C-alpha positions in Angstrom: 8.3 -4.8 27.3 6.9 -7.3 29.5 4.0 -5.3 30.7 3.1 -4.1 27.2 3.2 -8.0 26.1 0.9 -8.6 28.8 -1.6 -5.6 28.3 -2.0 -6.8 24.7 -2.1 -10.5 25.1 -4.4 -10.1 27.6 -6.8 -7.2 25.7 -6.5 -10.0 22.3 -7.9 -13.0 24.4 -10.4 -11.0 25.7 -11.8 -9.7 22.5 -11.6 -12.9 20.5 -13.7 -14.2 23.5 -15.9 -11.8 23.0 -16.2 -12.9 19.0 -16.7 -16.3 20.1 -20.9 -16.0 19.3 -19.8 -14.3 16.0 -20.2 -15.8 12.8 -19.6 -19.1 11.4 -18.5 -19.9 8.0 -18.5 -23.1 6.4 -14.9 -23.6 7.8 -16.3 -24.8 10.8 -17.7 -27.2 9.1 -14.3 -28.2 7.4 -12.5 -28.4 10.2 -15.0 -30.7 11.6 -14.8 -33.0 9.0 -11.5 -32.9 8.8 -11.2 -33.9 12.6 -13.6 -36.8 12.4 -11.8 -37.8 9.7 -8.4 -38.0 11.1 -9.8 -39.6 14.4 -11.5 -42.8 12.6 -10.0 -44.0 9.7 -6.9 -45.0 8.9 -4.0 -43.1 7.7 -4.0 -44.3 3.7 -8.1 -43.3 3.3 -7.4 -39.4 5.1 -7.1 -38.0 1.8 -9.4 -40.2 0.1 -12.5 -40.1 1.9 -15.0 -38.0 0.6 -18.6 -38.7 2.4 -18.7 -34.4 3.2 -18.1 -32.1 0.6 -15.4 -31.0 2.5 -12.8 -33.1 2.0 -9.4 -33.1 3.6 -6.8 -30.8 1.0 -4.1 -29.3 3.6 -0.8 -31.3 4.2 -0.1 -34.3 6.4 1.0 -31.9 9.7 -2.0 -29.6 9.2 -3.7 -33.4 9.4 -1.7 -34.2 12.6 -2.6 -31.1 13.9 -6.5 -32.1 13.7 -6.0 -35.6 14.7 -4.4 -33.9 18.1 -7.5 -31.2 18.3 -9.8 -34.7 17.2 -8.0 -36.5 20.7 -8.8 -33.6 23.1 -12.6 -33.7 21.8 -12.9 -37.2 22.6 -11.5 -36.1 25.8 -13.8 -33.7 26.9 -16.6 -35.9 25.4 -17.5 -34.1 22.3 -18.1 -37.4 20.3 -20.7 -36.2 18.5 -18.4 -34.0 16.4 -16.5 -36.6 15.3 -18.5 -38.4 13.7 -18.8 -38.8 9.9 -21.5 -37.1 8.5 -22.5 -36.0 4.7 -24.4 -33.1 6.3 -23.3 -30.5 8.3 -22.9 -31.3 12.4 -23.1 -28.1 14.2 -24.6 -27.1 17.6 -23.2 -24.6 20.4 -20.3 -27.5 22.2 -19.1 -27.1 18.2 -19.0 -23.5 18.4 -16.9 -23.7 21.7 -14.6 -26.3 21.4 -13.1 -24.8 17.6 -12.7 -21.2 18.7 -11.5 -22.3 22.1 -9.0 -24.2 20.1 -8.1 -20.4 17.6 -7.7 -18.9 20.9 -4.9 -21.5 22.6 -3.2 -21.4 19.2 -3.2 -17.7 19.3 -1.7 -17.2 22.5 1.3 -19.1 20.8 1.4 -16.6 18.2 1.1 -14.1 20.4 2.9 -13.9 23.7 5.7 -17.1 22.0 6.4 -16.1 19.0 5.6 -12.0 18.7 7.1 -11.3 21.4 10.4 -13.5 20.8 11.0 -11.8 17.6 10.4 -8.4 18.8 12.4 -8.2 22.3 15.3 -10.7 20.8 15.7 -9.9 16.8 18.5 -8.6 16.0 18.5 -7.3 12.4 14.9 -5.8 14.1 16.7 -2.7 15.0 20.0 -3.1 13.2 19.4 0.3 11.4 17.6 1.8 13.8 19.0 5.3 15.8 19.9 3.7 19.3 16.8 6.0 21.0 14.2 4.8 18.8 15.2 1.1 19.0 13.2 0.4 22.9 9.8 1.8 21.0 10.5 -0.1 17.4 10.5 -3.3 19.4 7.3 -2.7 21.4 5.7 -1.0 17.9 6.7 -4.4 16.3 5.8 -6.4 18.8 1.8 -3.9 19.0 1.8 -4.5 14.8 2.8 -7.7 14.5 0.1 -9.1 17.1 -2.9 -7.2 16.5 -3.0 -7.5 12.6 -6.3 -6.4 11.6 -6.6 -10.0 8.6 -5.7 -12.5 10.8 -8.6 -11.6 13.6 -11.2 -11.2 10.8 -9.7 -14.4 9.6 -9.2 -16.5 11.8 -11.7 -15.5 14.8 -14.7 -14.6 13.1 -14.6 -16.3 9.3 -12.6 -19.4 11.3 -9.2 -20.5 10.2 -5.6 -21.3 11.9 -3.6 -19.2 9.8 -2.2 -16.9 12.8 -0.7 -20.2 13.9 1.0 -20.9 11.0 1.7 -17.1 11.0 4.0 -17.8 14.1 5.8 -20.4 12.7 6.5 -18.1 9.7 7.9 -15.6 12.4 10.1 -18.2 13.9 11.9 -19.1 10.3 12.3 -15.0 10.0 14.0 -15.2 13.3 16.1 -17.4 13.3 17.4 -15.9 9.6 18.3 -12.8 11.4 20.1 -14.4 14.3 22.0 -16.1 11.1 21.2 -19.5 12.0 20.2 -20.9 8.3 19.7 -24.3 9.1 17.1 -24.0 11.9 15.0 -21.2 9.6 15.2 -23.8 6.7 13.8 -26.5 9.0 11.2 -24.4 10.1 10.4 -23.4 7.1 9.4 -26.7 5.8 7.4 -27.6 8.8 5.6 -25.0 7.2 5.1 -25.7 3.9 4.0 -29.2 5.6 1.6 -27.8 7.1 0.1 -25.6 4.6 1.7 -25.7 1.0 0.5 -22.4 0.4 3.4 -21.1 2.3 5.4 -22.5 -0.9 4.4 -19.1 -2.0 7.5 -17.7 0.3 9.5 -20.5 -1.3 11.9 -18.8 -4.3 12.5 -16.0 -1.4 14.3 -18.3 0.9 16.4 -19.8 -2.6 17.8 -16.6 -3.1 18.4 -15.1 0.3 20.1 -18.5 0.6 22.5 -17.9 -2.5 23.6 -15.0 -1.4 23.7 -15.6 2.2 24.3 -18.4 3.3 27.0 -20.2 0.7 30.1 -19.2 -0.3 31.0 -20.4 -4.4 34.0 -19.1 -4.1 34.7 -22.7 -2.0 33.1 -25.6 -3.4 33.9 -27.9 -0.1 31.7 -25.4 1.6 29.3 -25.3 -1.0 29.0 -29.2 -0.3 28.9 -29.1 3.2 26.4 -26.6 3.6 24.7 -28.1 0.8 24.3 -31.1 2.8 23.0 -29.7 6.2 20.6 -27.6 4.2 19.2 -30.8 2.0 18.7 -32.7 5.5 17.3 -29.8 7.3 14.9 -29.8 4.6 14.0 -33.5 3.8 13.3 -34.1 7.3 10.0 -32.0 7.5 9.2 -34.0 4.3 10.2 -37.6 5.8 8.1 -37.4 9.3 5.0 -36.0 7.1 5.0 -37.9 4.3 7.0 -41.0 5.6 4.1 -42.4 7.4 1.3 -42.2 4.3 4.2 -44.0 1.7 4.5 -46.9 4.5 1.0 -47.3 4.8 -0.2 -46.7 1.3 2.2 -47.0 -1.0 2.8 -44.2 -3.5 -0.9 -44.1 -4.3 -0.9 -42.6 -0.7 1.3 -39.9 -2.0 -0.3 -39.3 -5.6 -3.7 -39.0 -3.6 -2.1 -36.4 -1.1 -0.8 -34.4 -4.2 -4.2 -34.9 -6.2 -6.3 -33.1 -2.9 -3.1 -30.6 -2.6 -3.0 -29.0 -6.4 -6.7 -29.4 -7.8 -7.0 -27.9 -11.2 -10.7 -27.6 -11.4 -11.3 -24.7 -9.6 -11.3 -21.9 -11.9 -8.5 -18.7 -12.5 -9.8 -17.0 -10.0 -11.6 -18.0 -6.7 -16.0 -17.2 -6.5 -14.6 -13.5 -5.2 -11.9 -13.0 -6.8 -8.7 -11.8 -5.0 -7.2 -8.4 -5.9 -5.0 -9.9 -8.2 -4.1 -9.2 -11.9 -6.5 -11.9 -12.7 -9.2 -10.1 -11.5 -8.2 -7.2 -14.2 -7.9 -9.7 -16.9 -12.0 -10.9 -16.4 -12.2 -6.9 -16.3 -11.3 -6.6 -19.3 -12.5 -9.7 -20.8 -15.8 -8.8 -19.7 -15.3 -5.1 -20.8 -14.7 -6.4 -24.5 -17.7 -9.0 -24.6 -19.8 -6.5 -23.8 -18.4 -4.2 -26.2 -18.6 -6.8 -29.1 -22.5 -8.0 -27.9 -23.0 -4.1 -28.0 -21.7 -3.8 -31.8 -23.5 -7.2 -32.3 -19.6 -8.7 -33.6 -19.9 -12.7 -33.9 -21.4 -14.9 -31.4 -19.7 -14.9 -28.5 -20.7 -16.9 -25.4 -21.9 -15.0 -22.2 -18.4 -15.4 -19.1 -19.6 -17.3 -16.2 -17.0 -16.3 -14.2 -19.4 -13.6 -12.3 -21.1 -16.6 -11.2 -19.6 -16.2 -7.7 -19.3 -20.2 -7.5 -16.0 -22.0 -7.9 -16.1 -23.7 -11.2 -13.5 -24.0 -14.2 -14.3 -21.1 -17.0 -13.6 -20.3 -20.2 -13.3 -16.5 -21.2 -15.7 -14.6 -23.7 -12.6 -12.7 -25.8 -9.7 -13.0 -24.2 -7.4 -16.5 -24.2 -8.1 -18.7 -21.6 -5.4 -19.1 -19.1 -4.0 -22.5 -18.0 -2.5 -23.6 -14.8 0.6 -24.2 -16.2 0.4 -20.7 -18.0 0.0 -19.0 -14.4 3.4 -21.4 -13.0 5.4 -20.1 -15.5 4.6 -16.8 -15.2 5.1 -16.5 -11.8 8.4 -18.9 -11.7 9.8 -16.3 -14.6 8.8 -13.0 -12.9 10.0 -14.4 -9.4 13.1 -15.1 -10.8 13.3 -11.3 -12.3 12.4 -9.1 -10.0 14.6 -11.5 -7.0 17.7 -11.5 -9.5 17.1 -8.1 -9.9 16.6 -7.5 -5.5 20.7 -9.2 -5.6 22.1 -7.0 -8.6 21.0 -3.8 -8.1 20.6 -3.2 -4.1 23.6 -2.7 -2.1 24.6 -5.5 0.0 24.7 -3.7 3.6 27.3 -2.4 5.7 28.1 -5.8 7.4 28.5 -7.5 3.8 24.9 -8.9 3.9 22.1 -8.4 0.4 19.1 -7.2 1.2 17.3 -7.7 4.1 14.8 -11.6 4.2 11.8 -9.4 4.7 11.9 -8.0 1.1 12.9 -11.0 -0.8 9.7 -13.7 1.5 7.1 -10.0 0.7 8.2 -9.9 -3.5 8.0 -13.8 -3.8 4.8 -14.2 -2.0 3.5 -11.0 -4.0 4.6 -12.6 -7.2 2.9 -15.7 -6.2 -0.3 -13.4 -4.8 -0.5 -11.5 -8.4 -0.1 -14.4 -10.9 -1.2 -17.4 -9.0 -4.3 -19.5 -10.4 -7.4 -19.8 -7.9 -5.4 -17.2 -5.3 -7.8 -16.7 -2.4 -8.4 -13.2 -0.9 -7.0 -14.3 2.4 -3.7 -15.3 0.9 -2.7 -11.4 1.1 -1.8 -11.8 5.0 1.4 -13.6 3.4 2.3 -10.4 2.2 0.9 -8.0 4.6 2.7 -9.6 7.8 6.2 -9.5 6.5 5.5 -5.8 5.3 4.6 -5.5 9.1 8.5 -6.6 9.5 10.2 -5.0 6.8 8.0 -1.3 7.8 9.9 -1.2 10.9 13.0 -2.7 10.3 13.1 0.3 7.6 11.3 3.2 8.1 10.7 4.1 4.3 8.4 1.1 3.9 5.5 3.0 6.5 3.7 4.5 4.1 3.6 0.7 1.9 3.0 -0.7 5.0 0.2 1.2 5.7 -1.1 1.4 2.2 -1.3 -2.1 1.8 -2.6 -3.1 5.3 -5.3 -1.0 4.9 -6.2 -2.7 0.8 -6.3 -6.3 2.5 -8.8 -5.4 5.1 -11.3 -3.9 2.0 -10.8 -7.1 0.1 -11.5 -9.2 3.1 -14.8 -7.3 4.2 -16.8 -9.7 1.6 -16.2 -12.6 3.6 -18.2 -11.3 6.3 -21.9 -10.1 5.0 -24.5 -10.9 8.3 -25.4 -7.2 9.9 -23.6 -8.7 13.3 -19.8 -8.5 11.6 -20.4 -5.9 9.0 -19.9 -3.8 12.3 -17.6 -5.4 13.7 -15.7 -5.7 10.6 -15.5 -2.1 10.2 -14.9 -1.1 14.1 -11.3 -4.0 13.6 -10.3 -2.0 10.6 -10.5 1.1 11.8 -9.3 0.7 15.3 -6.1 -1.7 13.4 -5.6 1.6 11.3 -5.9 4.1 13.8 -3.5 1.6 16.1 -1.2 2.2 13.3 -1.0 5.8 12.6 -1.0 6.1 16.8 2.0 2.8 16.9 3.7 4.3 14.2 3.4 8.0 15.0 4.7 7.3 18.2 7.5 5.2 17.6 8.9 7.7 14.3 7.6 11.1 15.5 6.7 11.4 12.0 3.6 13.6 11.3 0.7 11.3 9.9 0.3 12.9 7.0 4.3 11.6 6.2 2.7 7.8 6.5 -0.9 8.7 5.1 -0.5 11.1 2.3 -3.5 12.7 0.7 -3.6 10.5 -2.1 -3.8 7.2 -0.2 -6.8 9.2 1.8 -8.4 9.7 -1.9 -8.1 5.9 -2.6 -9.2 5.1 0.3 -12.7 7.0 0.2 -13.3 5.9 -3.1 -13.2 1.8 -1.6 -14.9 3.0 1.7 -17.5 5.1 -0.9 -18.1 0.8 -3.1 -18.2 -0.6 0.3 -20.8 1.3 1.9 -23.2 0.8 -1.2 -22.5 -2.9 -1.7 -23.4 -3.1 1.8 -25.7 -1.0 2.2 -27.0 0.7 -0.9 -27.4 -2.0 -3.5 -29.7 -4.7 -2.4 -32.5 -1.9 -1.4 -32.0 -0.6 -5.1 -31.8 -3.9 -6.9 -32.7 -6.7 -5.0 -31.5 -9.9 -6.5 -30.0 -9.0 -9.3 -26.5 -7.7 -10.3 -25.6 -8.8 -6.9 -21.4 -9.9 -8.4 -21.7 -6.3 -9.7 -20.8 -4.0 -6.1 -18.1 -7.2 -4.8 -16.5 -7.0 -9.0 -16.0 -3.4 -8.5 -14.4 -3.9 -4.8 -12.3 -7.1 -6.6 -10.9 -4.4 -9.2 -10.6 -1.9 -7.5 -8.5 -3.2 -4.7 -6.2 -5.1 -7.3 -5.6 -1.7 -9.2 -4.2 -0.7 -5.6 -1.8 -4.4 -5.3 -0.7 -3.2 -8.6 0.5 0.0 -7.5 1.4 -1.1 -4.2 3.7 -3.8 -6.1 4.9 -1.1 -8.5 6.2 1.4 -5.7 7.9 -1.9 -3.6 9.1 -2.8 -7.3 10.5 0.7 -8.4 12.0 2.3 -4.8 14.3 -1.7 -4.3 14.6 -3.9 -7.2 14.7 -1.3 -9.6 16.2 1.5 -7.7 18.5 3.2 -9.6 17.1 3.2 -13.3 14.0 4.5 -11.2 16.4 7.3 -9.8 17.9 7.8 -13.1 14.5 8.5 -15.2 12.0 9.9 -12.5 14.1 12.1 -9.5 16.8 13.5 -11.8 14.2 14.3 -14.7 11.9 15.9 -12.2 14.5 17.8 -10.8 15.8 19.5 -14.0 12.4 19.8 -14.8 11.7 22.0 -11.7 14.8 23.9 -12.2 13.7 24.8 -16.3 10.5 26.4 -14.5 12.8 27.9 -11.6 15.2 29.8 -14.0 11.7 30.7 -16.3 10.4 32.7 -13.5 7.5 30.3 -13.5 6.3 30.3 -9.6 5.0 33.7 -8.2 7.3 34.9 -5.1 6.1 38.1 -3.1 9.3 40.4 -3.3 10.8 43.1 -1.4 13.5 45.5 -3.4 14.3 47.6 -0.5 17.1 46.7 2.5 14.3 48.7 5.0 11.0 47.1 4.1 12.6 43.7 5.8 10.7 43.0 9.3 11.2 39.1 9.4 14.7 37.4 8.2 14.5 33.3 8.7 16.8 30.2 8.5 16.3 26.7 7.8 18.6 23.8 7.9 17.5 19.9 8.5 20.1 17.6 10.3 19.9 13.3 9.9 20.4 10.5 11.9 23.5 9.0 11.9 22.6 5.7 11.5 19.9 6.6 9.2 20.1 9.0 7.2 16.3 9.5 5.6 15.5 10.3 9.4 15.9 13.9 9.9 14.5 16.8 11.8 13.9 20.7 9.7 14.2 23.8 11.6 12.6 27.3 11.0 14.2 30.2 13.0 12.6 33.5 12.8 14.1 37.1 13.3 13.8 40.2 13.4 15.5 42.4 11.3 17.9 45.0 11.4 18.1 44.0 14.7 18.7 40.6 14.6 16.0 39.8 18.0 15.0 36.0 17.9 11.0 35.9 18.2 10.7 31.9 17.7 12.1 28.4 16.6 10.0 25.4 15.6 11.3 22.3 14.5 9.5 18.3 13.2 10.7 15.3 12.2 10.1 14.3 8.8 11.6 11.2 6.5 13.2 11.8 3.2 11.7 9.5 0.9 14.4 10.2 -2.1 17.7 8.9 -1.7 21.1 11.0 -1.8 21.8 11.6 -5.4 25.1 13.5 -6.1 24.3 17.2 -7.1 20.9 16.5 -6.9 20.4 17.2 -3.4 17.3 19.2 -3.6 15.0 16.7 -4.5 15.3 15.3 -1.6 15.4 17.4 1.0 13.5 20.9 -0.8 10.2 19.5 -0.9 10.7 18.4 2.7 11.8 21.6 4.2 9.1 23.8 1.8 6.2 21.8 2.6 7.1 22.5 6.5 7.9 26.2 6.3 4.4 26.7 4.9 2.5 24.7 7.8 4.6 26.9 10.4 3.3 30.0 8.3 0.0 29.1 7.7 -0.2 28.3 11.6 2.1 31.1 13.1 1.2 33.8 10.3 2.6 36.6 12.3 6.5 34.6 12.2 6.2 35.1 8.4 9.6 35.9 7.1 10.2 38.4 4.5 13.4 36.5 3.4 14.8 32.3 4.6 18.0 32.3 4.5 19.3 28.0 2.9 22.0 26.4 4.4 23.3 25.5 0.8 23.8 27.0 -2.5 21.5 29.4 -4.8 22.6 30.2 -8.5 25.7 29.0 -7.5 25.3 25.6 -8.2 26.5 23.2 -10.7 23.2 23.8 -12.5 22.7 27.5 -11.6 19.3 26.2 -9.2 20.5 25.0 -5.7 18.9 24.3 -2.9 17.8 27.8 -2.1 16.2 28.1 -5.5 14.4 25.4 -4.9 13.0 26.3 -1.5 12.0 29.8 -2.8 9.9 28.7 -5.8 7.8 26.2 -3.5 7.6 28.3 -0.5 6.7 31.5 -2.8 9.4 33.6 -0.5 12.5 35.0 -1.4 15.4 33.0 -0.3 19.0 33.1 -0.4 21.5 30.6 -0.2 24.3 30.7 2.8 27.0 27.8 2.1 29.9 27.5 3.9 32.3 25.9 1.5 32.9 27.2 -1.9 32.7 24.5 -5.0 35.5 25.2 -6.3 35.4 23.1 -8.9 32.7 25.4 -10.6 35.2 27.9 -10.3 37.9 26.1 -12.1 35.7 25.0 -14.9 34.5 28.4 -14.9 38.1 30.5 -15.0 39.3 27.4 -16.7 42.1 24.7 -14.9 45.4 26.7 -16.6 43.8 28.9 -14.1 43.5 27.0 -10.8 46.6 28.3 -9.3 45.5 31.7 -9.5 41.9 31.1 -8.6 43.0 29.6 -5.4 45.5 32.3 -4.1 42.6 34.8 -5.0 40.4 33.3 -2.2 43.2 32.5 0.3 44.3 36.4 0.0 39.5 37.0 -0.1 39.9 34.9 3.2 42.8 36.4 4.8 41.1 40.2 4.1 37.9 39.1 5.6 39.4 37.7 8.4 40.7 40.6 9.6 37.7 42.5 8.6 36.1 42.1 12.8 33.8 45.5 13.1 30.7 45.2 12.0 30.5 48.9 11.1 33.0 48.8 8.5 32.2 44.9 7.6 32.4 44.2 3.5 32.4 41.7 0.7 34.5 40.8 -1.8 34.1 39.5 -5.9 32.3 35.3 -5.1 30.2 36.6 -2.7 32.0 36.1 0.5 31.2 38.0 3.4 33.2 35.6 6.1 35.6 32.8 6.0 33.3 30.2 5.0 30.3 31.7 3.9 29.2 32.1 0.6 26.2 34.0 -0.2 24.3 33.1 -3.6 20.7 34.7 -4.8 18.0 32.0 -4.1 14.5 33.0 -5.6 12.8 36.0 -5.8 15.4 38.5 -4.6 19.0 40.3 -6.3 22.2 39.7 -5.2 23.3 42.7 -3.7 20.2 42.8 -1.6 20.6 39.2 -0.5 24.4 40.1 1.0 23.6 43.0 2.3 20.9 40.4 4.5 23.2 37.8 5.1 26.2 40.6 6.2 23.7 42.0 8.6 22.8 38.5 9.9 26.0 37.3 11.0 26.4 39.1 14.7 29.8 38.7 14.8 29.3 34.7 14.1 30.5 33.1 11.2 27.8 31.6 10.0 24.4 33.7 9.4 22.2 33.7 13.6 19.6 32.0 11.6 20.7 29.6 10.1 23.3 28.9 13.2 19.7 28.8 15.4 18.0 26.8 12.9 21.6 24.0 12.7 21.6 24.2 17.3 18.1 22.9 17.4 17.6 20.7 14.0 21.0 19.1 15.5 19.5 19.0 19.5 16.5 16.8 18.5 18.7 14.6 16.7 20.6 13.8 19.7 17.7 13.9 21.6 15.0 11.4 20.1 17.6 9.6 18.0 20.9 9.5 18.4 
């Protein structure tokens, strides 16, 4: 682990050093001016100085940080960069000093914080199978330390987000260690560095209400409340106290007016990918339609000018800062309450992981907030990275949102050399994600990057290519904002889908299962019963040459992680031909009596891949561990697999679902049914001679073996095939082999 940390850290420092001469944004002058202001003026003047247009608008802790940087700049003789100037001051020394300051803070982020969290966090690997845990820690470190958005924003565009992200991860680390007061203290420090991190505040509130306080003990609440309030207030006192002392209440009002300006417009110059980008688009479309129809005298919109300014909508109602704040608070309260109410607690009694609260809290602010910057998307991707490691069912959404973040940040970098850089960094990180996740989980790439994601990313790539290489050549300076608007709206739709899926899989999980997964299962079962799916059938037992067994085994630590196995045998001599197995991630939670909707698609996809790659092992029939038509709804796992694969299937179960038998014969005949089943077991237990093997009603062919039709085969033929595959075992040999192989893989790789 130490070797990985040093290697990755060295490579990142090398990359950031190479990027020193890269594109320099106006943020270079912003931070240079802040150094000059904090170095030359009294404390009371920091938030009133306006010689430069780039006035100080971060909280006091960041201003103190700029003063520390100014001290070192003065120490090394860079006096000229510490002059307050109306015009920008930029030369090689400014470039080297400020780039170096970012690299130094990056060392703090990568070497200290990412490494600390990845190595020592208890909760990081709490639900991860034992044999994956070391890989999980390494994967977490690599993916956190190499986040592409931080490289693009800090090391090229220029900011200090890595340092601030490090403080946030420290807060998560303390929460994972159940050191709640230190976590609160750290978060309070963070907010006093950059107030945008208040996006996480409601997430902290809800998590502490459900995990820190004991509402059955009033004295405990009071005592803990005092300690918590102290932890939060101390950084605010240290931050604002000196200003209150030097300038009184006016100093605090000056700080507030700088931190919360309301004269910048609903959206930034380049629309962040959120709800208001879609709102602006709808207003623009309505304006164009009304203008085309010559209805009314409507003013043209100004939000497509690419300028930071207040503006009015042409058709839709204008949105005030108060309205967006109300929307943010209401949505946050609703979503976070649903997480508390609908998501079950873990075995240790903890509520859902804190990162989930942080993601939803920041996501609602990002999606509905006033004048949100596109760079704020890192407040979502950072905790999402940690959550994806902790809970692998979120890996798909993690890949989805981090890739969207790349596209949303591309417009920040537009000079020719940086165009190549930003594409290279984004593509490299995506490939790194896929390689690291596959190495960590052993899941196939298709599990974490499905085809519909690729189609969406392809569309974004096409628009980005057009914006960078085609638009200006075709139109010159006309319609300059149009391709940027398309990128913003497309990524906004992506963020909307991400929001909906995350909400659906977590806060709305019970309702979502009821309305979608069960309905989807029932709909498919109706199609199966109607014979809608095509299947190639054989009617004579002598035509069967290859039979196969399929089975699926789950990790004990995380039942969503499974191994699917396929074993092919010759028939009728039952000689083993080949076996294949692979890991998969189940995205649908377990629902009693609806196991097929959780597992059948995964099994069917695996079987089809094996048949495509190895056609010589294509079976004439598949034996499934589970029921077929002898299911409570007459359509079990074997029916689903057969319909999806297009190969006849047989259900071979180890236990008879007596509830279905009782329902059929009536409760008054339960004792008779039990006696009959017991007698059948005794008869077959004595029947050890393969040549004399028979079967009895209820399709019971061996103690513990129950045969039912899956799909595309008759019961009599299905039973004879299963009888022929027993090989003096208490189960079908192909299924037994598949079961052994899947269990062995689970033991080898996970448990």
